[in-house]
Phi, psi and omega in degrees: 000130182281135178276121179264130182242153172248183178292141183293119182289358181271001174266141185310313185294324179286316177303314179298318180301317179295310186288331183271347182293123181303327179293342180259012185300317179294321176300313181297316178301312182295319179299311178298316180298316180294324181284315190260348186067019172286134180302131183299329178295328178296330183278001185304322182255033182288153177241125184250131180221150175272117183241126176254100173256100180273112181251118181278128177227137186306314185285343184229153181295308178193158175241129180246145167278165182254292184221136175246131175248126174243139178203128182055236179255025180250140168239125183238120180259124180252129184224134172260134182232102181288325182236157179262124177246147180293316185265147177055044181302316177258113183278079180283110186237054185255025184305321181270003187238020184293344178279354179286147179280325181237122178244127184234132176248125175243116178255124174263106187260126175272017178220142177280121185251336188248164189287327182288163174249088179210167186277326182229134174247131180247131181238145174227165176269117179218157179290138188299312185273313185273348181064017176292135180277127182290314183212116182292339187274014179231125177226141175235125179247138171243119177262118184274088181294330177295316178299316181296315179298317180298316179300319179295313181295328179277006177058034175276155180296133179245149181271180184298317178300314181298324176297320180290334181274338183307319179300340179274000185252356186217157173240010182265121186301317182301321178293323179295000000 
């Protein structure tokens, strides 16, 4: 049987095409809601845009943001990361969104970066010893697509979020 492939969703241009497609709006809302626990009804009036923030860094040609979703007082940056880089690991691209009360970064990682074995890691800025949170309005999520894909291949039970993330882990039509 011949394996039929589509374009790899882990490349920025393909990821953007998926996330910016009006036909995928419900998928995007559900995905954001499952990752962040934001009520899906709140996302009803979201605005999705393709933002190119070219940041020049000596060691790298440029760093681009992928997709920005704004809704109410939230700015949500969605980024697909096929490879792990030492510098600028979290592409925080909120320069034009600093007036938002809540800024959320969602990284879809095709590599397992953290020690736990889970699908989503949530980070906040807090003081090391007292655990006081510096700013409640900033959250960074890392979605471990490698972990999700491995779980799927090992035929382990997957949850709703993991089902929504699976299309971002493969380019093989039969798997989709």
